[in-house]
N, C-alpha and C positions, 0 to 999 in steps of 0.2 A: 186823478186816479188812473191807474193802469187799465187798459182796455180789457184785460182778463179778469179783473177784480170781481165782476158780476157773474162770472161763470160758476155754475153749481158744482161744488166739490163733493157733496154728499147727497145722493138721492133720498136716502132714508130720512135725514133731518132737513132736507130742502134748504141747505145753507150754501151761500156763495163763498168764494175764496175770501172776500173781504170780511164777511161775517165770521168766518172761522178764525181769521187773523185777530179780529176784535176779541173773540172769546178767548183765544190763546193768550193774548196780551193781558187780559183782565184776570187771569187765574194763575195761581202758583202750584196748581195740581200737577202731578206727573202726567206724561203722555196718555197712559191707559185711561185715567179718569177724565182728563181734559177732552179726550176723543169722544167720550160719551156725551159731553156737553154739546158737541157739534153734531154727532150722528144720531143721538138719542136711541142707539141700538147697540147690540153686542156683535154685530157682523163685522167681517173683515173686508168687505167689498171695496172700500176706498182707503184702505190702510196705507198703501205706498204714498199716495198724494198727501194724506193727512200727516203722516209721520215726517215727510220731507218738509211740509209747511210748518209743523210744530218746531222742528229744528231750526228752520230759517228764522222764525219769530224769535226763538231763544237767542240766536246769534246776531239778530238785528238787521239782516239783509234778506229781502224777499225777492226771489226770482219767479215772477208771475208766469213767464213763458215755460219754465220747467214744470211748474205745478199744472198748468194747462195741458202740457204734453202728457204728464202722468195720468191726468183725468181722461184725456182722449184715448190713451192706451188702454185704460181700464174699460172704457165704453166700447172700444172696438173688440176687445176680448169677449165682453158679455154679448155683443151682437153676434159674434161668430158662434158662441155657445148656443144661442137661441136658434140660429139657422141649422145647427147640427141636430137639434131635437126633433 
């Protein structure tokens, strides 16, 4: 298993990258509905990473490093937003 597979992709649903992959592989739902299976919310906080992962699963090739980068980018933006408050 890739070293990034256990990284949390969605704080709302507390799902790892690997759990999200398994959910996306097990469903035939379009992205918007499949996303709710992972996030269990309607927020767009992890949209970029999840959409990229959904497309990677659909095309059969997962780039764990890219997903981890998108997650880290989101986390650093939210940390910056918190320090501005």
